[in-house]
VOBA-1610 file (N, C-alpha, C; in pm, whole numbers, padded with zeros to 5 digits, always signed):
BEGIN
Met+03966-00428+01652Met+03868-00539+01666Met+03829-00587+01527Gly+03838-00717+01503Gly+03808-00771+01373Gly+03660-00779+01348Arg+03624-00803+01221Arg+03482-00808+01183Arg+03410-00922+01256Gly+03480-01039+01264Gly+03416-01153+01330Gly+03391-01127+01476Glu+03487-01058+01540Glu+03472-01025+01682Glu+03359-00926+01704Thr+03347-00826+01612Thr+03240-00727+01622Thr+03103-00793+01609Thr+03091-00882+01510Thr+02965-00955+01489Thr+02926-01035+01613Ser+03027-01101+01672Ser+03001-01183+01790Ser+02952-01097+01905Arg+03012-00975+01921Arg+02970-00885+02030Arg+02828-00841+02009Val+02792-00805+01886Val+02657-00759+01855Val+02556-00868+01887Glu+02586-00991+01842Glu+02493-01102+01866Glu+02478-01128+02015Thr+02589-01121+02089Thr+02584-01143+02234Thr+02498-01037+02303Asp+02518-00910+02261Asp+02440-00802+02320Asp+02293-00818+02292Glu+02257-00854+02168Glu+02118-00870+02132Glu+02055-00985+02210Lys+02129-01094+02228Lys+02075-01207+02305Lys+02053-01166+02450Ala+02144-01085+02503Ala+02128-01040+02642Ala+02005-00955+02658Ile+01979-00867+02560Ile+01860-00783+02565Ile+01735-00867+02554Ala+01734-00958+02457Ala+01618-01040+02432Ala+01585-01129+02549Ala+01685-01159+02632Ala+01663-01249+02745Ala+01606-01179+02866Arg+01590-01047+02859Arg+01535-00975+02974Arg+01399-01029+03011Arg+01377-01046+03140Arg+01248-01096+03186Arg+01161-00979+03227Thr+01030-00998+03223Thr+00939-00895+03273Thr+00852-00956+03380Asp+00810-00872+03475Asp+00719-00921+03578Asp+00577-00911+03526Gly+00477-00937+03609Gly+00338-00940+03565Gly+00289-00808+03513Glu+00354-00696+03551Glu+00307-00566+03508Glu+00397-00504+03401Gly+00489-00585+03348Gly+00570-00539+03237Gly+00698-00469+03276Ala+00733-00467+03405Ala+00856-00401+03448Ala+00974-00492+03420Asp+01081-00438+03364Asp+01196-00519+03328Asp+01286-00546+03447Val+01347-00663+03446Val+01456-00691+03537Val+01579-00626+03475Pro+01652-00540+03547Pro+01763-00465+03486Pro+01868-00556+03426Leu+01926-00509+03319Leu+02037-00580+03255Leu+02164-00561+03338Pro+02260-00655+03328Pro+02388-00632+03392Pro+02454-00508+03338Ser+02526-00436+03423Ser+02587-00310+03381Ser+02693-00331+03275Ser+02742-00455+03261Ser+02847-00483+03163Ser+02795-00486+03022Val+02662-00497+03006Val+02605-00509+02871Val+02585-00371+02812Thr+02644-00347+02698Thr+02622-00223+02624Thr+02571-00257+02487Val+02485-00171+02434Val+02423-00197+02305Val+02471-00101+02201Pro+02538-00147+02095Pro+02579-00056+01988Pro+02457+00011+01927Ala+02467+00137+01894Ala+02353+00215+01845Ala+02293+00158+01720Thr+02372+00083+01642Thr+02319+00033+01515Thr+02263-00106+01526Ser+02302-00179+01635Ser+02260-00320+01639Ser+02120-00338+01688Gly+02078-00259+01790Gly+01947-00280+01851Gly+01834-00252+01757Ala+01856-00168+01656Ala+01748-00128+01569Ala+01739-00213+01443Arg+01825-00313+01432Arg+01824-00393+01311Arg+01687-00457+01289Gly+01639-00449+01168Gly+01510-00509+01134Gly+01394-00413+01149Leu+01412-00301+01215Leu+01304-00205+01234Leu+01338-00067+01177Gly+01465-00032+01180Gly+01500+00102+01139Gly+01483+00197+01257Asp+01506+00325+01231Asp+01499+00423+01338Asp+01411+00539+01294Gly+01380+00629+01389Gly+01302+00746+01352Gly+01160+00738+01401Pro+01084+00849+01390Pro+00948+00857+01440Pro+00851+00759+01373Arg+00871+00729+01246Arg+00782+00636+01178Arg+00790+00496+01236Thr+00911+00457+01272Thr+00930+00326+01334Thr+00857+00323+01469Arg+00872+00426+01546Arg+00806+00434+01677Arg+00655+00428+01661Glu+00603+00500+01563Glu+00459+00499+01537Glu+00411+00360+01495Arg+00492+00291+01417Arg+00455+00157+01374Arg+00449+00061+01494Ile+00547+00072+01581Ile+00548-00012+01702Ile+00424+00015+01785Leu+00391+00142+01805Leu+00274+00177+01887Leu+00145+00131+01823Ala+00135+00138+01690Ala+00013+00093+01622Ala-00007-00056+01638Val+00102-00131+01623Val+00094-00277+01640Val+00061-00313+01785Ala+00125-00244+01879Ala+00099-00272+02020Ala-00045-00241+02055Leu-00098-00130+02001Leu-00238-00093+02027Leu-00333-00200+01976Asp-00307-00251+01857Asp-00391-00359+01801Asp-00389-00482+01892Leu-00269-00520+01937Leu-00257-00640+02021Leu-00319-00619+02159Phe-00297-00501+02217Phe-00357-00473+02348Phe-00509-00475+02337Thr-00562-00426+02225Thr-00706-00425+02205Thr-00760-00566+02187Gln-00689-00647+02111Gln-00736-00784+02081Gln-00715-00879+02198Gln-00600-00871+02262Gln-00561-00971+02363Gln-00559-00917+02506Gly-00575-00786+02520Gly-00559-00725+02651Gly-00414-00691+02677Tyr-00392-00592+02761Tyr-00254-00554+02794Tyr-00183-00669+02866Ala-00251-00726+02965Ala-00189-00834+03043Ala-00162-00957+02957Gly-00243-00977+02854Gly-00228-01095+02770Gly-00132-01079+02654Thr-00068-00965+02646Thr+00025-00937+02536Thr+00167-00923+02591Ser+00261-00990+02529Ser+00401-00984+02571Ser+00484-00907+02469Ile+00604-00872+02511Ile+00698-00809+02419Ile+00725-00901+02300Ala+00731-01031+02327Ala+00754-01127+02219Ala+00640-01123+02117Asp+00517-01107+02164Asp+00400-01098+02075Asp+00414-00976+01984Ile+00452-00863+02042Ile+00465-00740+01963Ile+00576-00754+01860Ala+00689-00809+01903Ala+00802-00829+01812Ala+00764-00923+01698Ala+00691-01029+01731Ala+00651-01125+01627Ala+00559-01061+01524Arg+00463-00981+01571Arg+00372-00913+01480Arg+00449-00815+01389Leu+00552-00755+01443Leu+00634-00661+01364Leu+00730-00733+01273Gly+00749-00863+01295Gly+00843-00938+01214Gly+00987-00909+01248Thr+01012-00882+01377Thr+01147-00850+01419Thr+01180-00924+01548Ser+01292-00890+01610Ser+01334-00955+01733Ser+01300-00870+01855Lys+01300-00933+01972Lys+01279-00856+02094Lys+01392-00756+02114Ala+01513-00795+02075Ala+01627-00704+02088Ala+01604-00575+02012Ala+01554-00586+01888Ala+01528-00468+01807Ala+01420-00381+01872Leu+01320-00446+01930Leu+01211-00370+01994Leu+01262-00299+02119Tyr+01350-00365+02195Tyr+01403-00304+02316Tyr+01491-00185+02285Tyr+01538-00172+02162Tyr+01616-00054+02124Tyr+01529+00071+02131His+01398+00057+02104His+01306+00170+02101His+01231+00190+02231Phe+01197+00081+02299Phe+01122+00089+02425Phe+01185-00008+02526Asp+01207+00040+02648Asp+01273-00042+02747Asp+01184-00155+02801Ser+01053-00140+02789Ser+00962-00241+02847Ser+00822-00226+02786Lys+00739-00321+02816Lys+00601-00317+02770Lys+00526-00199+02833Val+00555-00173+02959Val+00484-00062+03026Val+00526+00072+02969Glu+00646+00082+02916Glu+00688+00207+02851Glu+00608+00229+02722Ile+00577+00120+02653Ile+00491+00128+02534Ile+00352+00177+02576Leu+00301+00121+02685Leu+00171+00163+02735Leu+00172+00313+02769Asp+00278+00358+02833Asp+00290+00501+02865Asp+00274+00586+02740Ala+00346+00548+02635Ala+00346+00626+02510Ala+00206+00629+02448Leu+00128+00525+02470Leu-00006+00517+02414Leu-00108+00599+02494Val-00095+00596+02627Val-00202+00651+02710Val-00183+00795+02756Val-00061+00845+02755Val-00038+00979+02810Val-00124+01085+02743Glu-00131+01084+02611Glu-00207+01188+02539Glu-00358+01180+02569Pro-00423+01061+02550Pro-00567+01060+02580Pro-00599+01081+02727Leu-00515+01035+02817Leu-00542+01058+02959Leu-00522+01206+02996Ser-00430+01270+02928Ser-00412+01414+02951Ser-00535+01490+02905Ala-00591+01449+02790Ala-00714+01513+02739Ala-00829+01489+02837Tyr-00836+01370+02894Tyr-00939+01337+02992Tyr-00923+01425+03116Ala-00799+01442+03162Ala-00772+01527+03278Ala-00809+01673+03248Gln-00784+01716+03125Gln-00818+01853+03086Gln-00970+01875+03083Leu-01042+01770+03040Leu-01188+01779+03042Leu-01238+01794+03186Ala-01182+01715+03276Ala-01221+01723+03417Ala-01193+01862+03473Glu-01075+01915+03440Glu-01040+02049+03490Glu-01133+02156+03432Arg-01161+02143+03305Arg-01252+02240+03242Arg-01392+02232+03302Ala-01437+02108+03325Ala-01569+02088+03384Ala-01580+02157+03520Ala-01474+02142+03601Ala-01476+02201+03734Ala-01462+02353+03729Thr-01379+02402+03638Thr-01354+02546+03629Thr-01475+02621+03573Glu-01533+02564+03468Glu-01643+02633+03398Glu-01780+02589+03451Arg-01779+02489+03540Arg-01906+02430+03588Arg-01993+02395+03468Met-01940+02312+03383Met-02009+02273+03261Met-02148+02216+03291Ala-02243+02247+03208Ala-02378+02189+03221Ala-02372+02040+03191Ala-02457+01963+03256Ala-02454+01818+03244Ala-02465+01769+03098Pro-02556+01822+03017Pro-02564+01772+02879Pro-02434+01790+02800Glu-02370+01905+02816Glu-02245+01930+02744Glu-02133+01841+02796Leu-02126+01827+02927Leu-02020+01747+02987Leu-02034+01600+02947Leu-02155+01547+02956Leu-02176+01406+02920Leu-02154+01382+02771Ala-02198+01475+02688Ala-02177+01461+02544Ala-02028+01462+02509Thr-01953+01549+02575Thr-01809+01556+02552Thr-01741+01427+02596Leu-01786+01375+02710Leu-01731+01249+02761Leu-01759+01135+02665Ile-01880+01128+02612Ile-01916+01024+02514Ile-01826+01034+02391Asp-01810+01154+02339Asp-01726+01172+02219Asp-01582+01133+02247Met-01533+01166+02364Met-01394+01134+02398Met-01374+00982+02405Met-01467+00913+02465Met-01458+00766+02473Met-01466+00702+02334Ala-01549+00759+02249Ala-01569+00702+02117Ala-01451+00730+02023Asp-01385+00843+02042Asp-01281+00884+01949Asp-01143+00825+01982Ser-01124+00781+02104Ser-00993+00731+02144Ser-00990+00579+02145Arg-00914+00520+02055Arg-00899+00374+02054Arg-00825+00327+02177Val-00739+00411+02233Val-00666+00373+02352Val-00763+00360+02469Leu-00850+00461+02488Leu-00945+00457+02599Leu-01045+00345+02580Ser-01094+00328+02458Ser-01198+00227+02434Ser-01138+00088+02420Gly-01026+00077+02347Gly-00972-00056+02317Gly-00880-00113+02422Val-00803-00029+02487Val-00705-00079+02583Val-00758-00072+02726Ile-00785+00050+02772Ile-00831+00068+02909Ile-00970+00011+02928Gly-01057+00030+02830Gly-01193-00021+02842Gly-01204-00170+02843Asn-01113-00239+02773Asn-01120-00385+02760Asn-01038-00460+02863Asp-00949-00391+02932Asp-00860-00460+03027Asp-00846-00379+03155Pro-00927-00409+03256Pro-00922-00334+03382Pro-00785-00338+03449Ser-00703-00439+03419Ser-00572-00450+03481Ser-00483-00331+03446Val-00513-00267+03333Val-00434-00152+03292Val-00440-00040+03396Leu-00555-00022+03457Leu-00571+00086+03556Leu-00475+00067+03674Ser-00457-00055+03719Ser-00365-00079+03831Ser-00222-00049+03791Val-00188-00074+03664Val-00054-00041+03615Val-00035+00109+03610Leu-00136+00181+03559Leu-00126+00326+03541Leu-00116+00398+03676Gln-00177+00342+03779Gln-00171+00405+03910Gln-00029+00414+03965Gln+00058+00330+03911Gln+00197+00329+03954Gln+00287+00409+03862Arg+00227+00477+03764Arg+00306+00555+03666Arg+00282+00704+03690Pro+00374+00771+03759Pro+00352+00913+03796Pro+00339+01005+03676Gln+00392+00963+03560Gln+00385+01050+03442Gln+00248+01048+03376Cys+00161+00954+03417Cys+00028+00944+03358Cys-00076+01008+03450Pro-00160+01097+03397Pro-00269+01152+03477Pro-00358+01040+03533Cys-00398+01053+03656Cys-00477+00948+03720Cys-00622+00951+03671Pro-00669+00844+03603Pro-00807+00842+03553Pro-00909+00856+03665Lys-00878+00799+03782Lys-00973+00802+03894Lys-00998+00945+03941Glu-00893+01027+03944Glu-00910+01165+03987Glu-01000+01241+03890Gly-00980+01218+03761Gly-01064+01283+03661Gly-01208+01239+03675Met-01229+01110+03698Met-01364+01057+03715Met-01433+01122+03836Asn-01364+01131+03948Asn-01423+01189+04067Asn-01459+01336+04046Thr-01374+01408+03973Thr-01403+01549+03944Thr-01528+01563+03859Ile-01536+01482+03753Ile-01652+01488+03664Ile-01780+01452+03738Ile-01774+01349+03820Ile-01892+01308+03896Ile-01934+01420+03991Gly-01837+01486+04051Gly-01868+01597+04141Gly-01941+01710+04070Val-01897+01740+03948Val-01964+01844+03869Val-02105+01800+03832Leu-02121+01674+03792Leu-02254+01624+03756Leu-02349+01625+03875Ala-02291+01610+03994Ala-02374+01612+04116Ala-02411+01755+04155Gly-02360+01852+04079Gly-02393+01990+04107Gly-02329+02045+04232Gly-02220+01980+04272Gly-02152+02025+04394Gly-02217+01977+04521Ala-02327+01905+04509Ala-02397+01855+04627Ala-02322+01736+04685Ala-02313+01732+04817Ala-02240+01624+04883Ala-02332+01511+04927Gly-02462+01527+04903Gly-02559+01426+04946Gly-02542+01296+04871Thr-02578+01187+04938Thr-02562+01053+04879Thr-02644+01037+04753Thr-02768+01086+04755Thr-02856+01070+04639Thr-02800+01138+04515Ala-02751+01259+04531Ala-02694+01334+04418Ala-02572+01263+04363Leu-02488+01210+04450Leu-02366+01142+04406Leu-02399+01010+04336Ile-02502+00941+04384Ile-02544+00816+04319Ile-02591+00843+04176Arg-02673+00945+04163Arg-02725+00980+04029Arg-02612+01023+03937Ala-02522+01105+03988Ala-02410+01152+03907Ala-02319+01036+03866Thr-02295+00944+03958Thr-02212+00827+03926Thr-02277+00740+03820Ala-02409+00724+03833Ala-02482+00644+03735Ala-02478+00709+03597Ala-02494+00840+03592Ala-02490+00912+03464Ala-02353+00899+03400Phe-02249+00914+03481Phe-02111+00899+03432Phe-02091+00759+03376Ala-02135+00658+03449Ala-02117+00519+03408Ala-02191+00490+03279Val-02313+00542+03266Val-02388+00519+03142Val-02315+00579+03024Ala-02270+00703+03038Ala-02203+00771+02928Ala-02072+00700+02890Lys-01993+00666+02989Lys-01863+00606+02963Lys-01873+00459+02922Glu-01932+00379+03008Glu-01930+00233+02986Glu-02014+00191+02866Thr-02126+00258+02843Thr-02209+00221+02727Thr-02133+00253+02598Thr-02068+00368+02595Thr-01990+00403+02476Thr-01878+00304+02453Leu-01804+00271+02559Leu-01694+00174+02546Leu-01745+00039+02501Ala-01860-00004+02553Ala-01915-00134+02515Ala-01952-00136+02366Ile-02013-00030+02320Ile-02054-00024+02179Ile-01932-00017+02088Met-01832+00064+02124Met-01711+00073+02044Met-01635-00058+02048Gly-01647-00133+02158Gly-01581-00262+02169Gly-01639-00368+02077Gln-01757-00340+02022Gln-01818-00433+01929Gln-01762-00419+01788Gly-01664-00332+01774Gly-01597-00317+01644Gly-01649-00205+01559Lys-01732-00119+01614Lys-01785-00006+01538Lys-01671+00093+01514Gly-01659+00139+01391Gly-01553+00235+01360Gly-01580+00372+01416Ser-01707+00405+01432Ser-01744+00536+01485Ser-01881+00525+01549Leu-01919+00629+01620Leu-02049+00632+01688Leu-02144+00717+01604Asp-02251+00655+01555Asp-02344+00734+01472Asp-02428+00826+01559Arg-02490+00924+01493Arg-02565+01026+01566Arg-02675+00969+01653Arg-02747+00875+01598Arg-02861+00819+01671Arg-02815+00750+01798Thr-02711+00668+01786Thr-02660+00596+01902Thr-02606+00692+02005Arg-02534+00793+01959Arg-02479+00894+02051Arg-02592+00963+02127Ala-02698+00999+02055Ala-02812+01068+02117Ala-02879+00980+02220Glu-02891+00850+02189Glu-02956+00757+02283Glu-02873+00739+02409Ile-02741+00731+02393Ile-02655+00719+02511Ile-02665+00844+02599Leu-02662+00960+02534Leu-02672+01085+02609Leu-02805+01095+02681Ala-02914+01057+02614Ala-03046+01063+02676Ala-03053+00970+02797Ala-02993+00849+02783Ala-02994+00754+02893Ala-02914+00808+03012Ala-02800+00870+02982Ala-02717+00926+03088Ala-02790+01040+03159Met-02859+01123+03083Met-02932+01235+03142Met-03049+01184+03229Arg-03110+01075+03189Arg-03220+01018+03268Arg-03171+00971+03404Ala-03045+00927+03408Ala-02988+00881+03536Ala-02977+00995+03637Leu-02975+01118+03588Leu-02964+01233+03678Leu-03100+01281+03730Glu-03207+01231+03668Glu-03340+01278+03707Glu-03380+01226+03845Pro-03457+01304+03918Pro-03507+01261+04051Pro-03598+01139+04038
//
């Protein structure tokens, strides 16, 4: 195969990849089976290796935070990176795969907190304080999931991601003290919402971190929600 023919094949393959369509939730329409991607062509303009992957995820996180997950396309991410969609598709098959890479770790930590809370029967002040810190420390939880509710519906269809709703229900159950009564569940739900949503709202204002005073005020407000 001559050099000109090889170049033509590479360009054709990249155009085929770049032409992939995505549905509203970022799932790709499969490529024809006849399309094969040379290992060196798809990565042109980005390079390969863990640093490249980290760079893609950092840019995607910024865009998801600024524009929302639903409002960000693969083309947007590629443009911010200064590369082509074909090069981006070499590393991630779809936008939802990028989301997976971003959320699996923080959602796993969230699930672990819920499990620990249930196993150890954590006291309300400790549980709520830990929840506040987790929301404040994770840009993914605060910037992506907190700012774009549509992400939750996408995650519910991703079996590899821990379900945030299950973790929430577990934590609320612990805050309710195991009581099944409506009043206890209402108070526990309110306390959970104060701790989580207030922290996300404050972090969404662009604060780099949560200062001690603000953290203490959020915790106090959440604890008040549990009072009779």
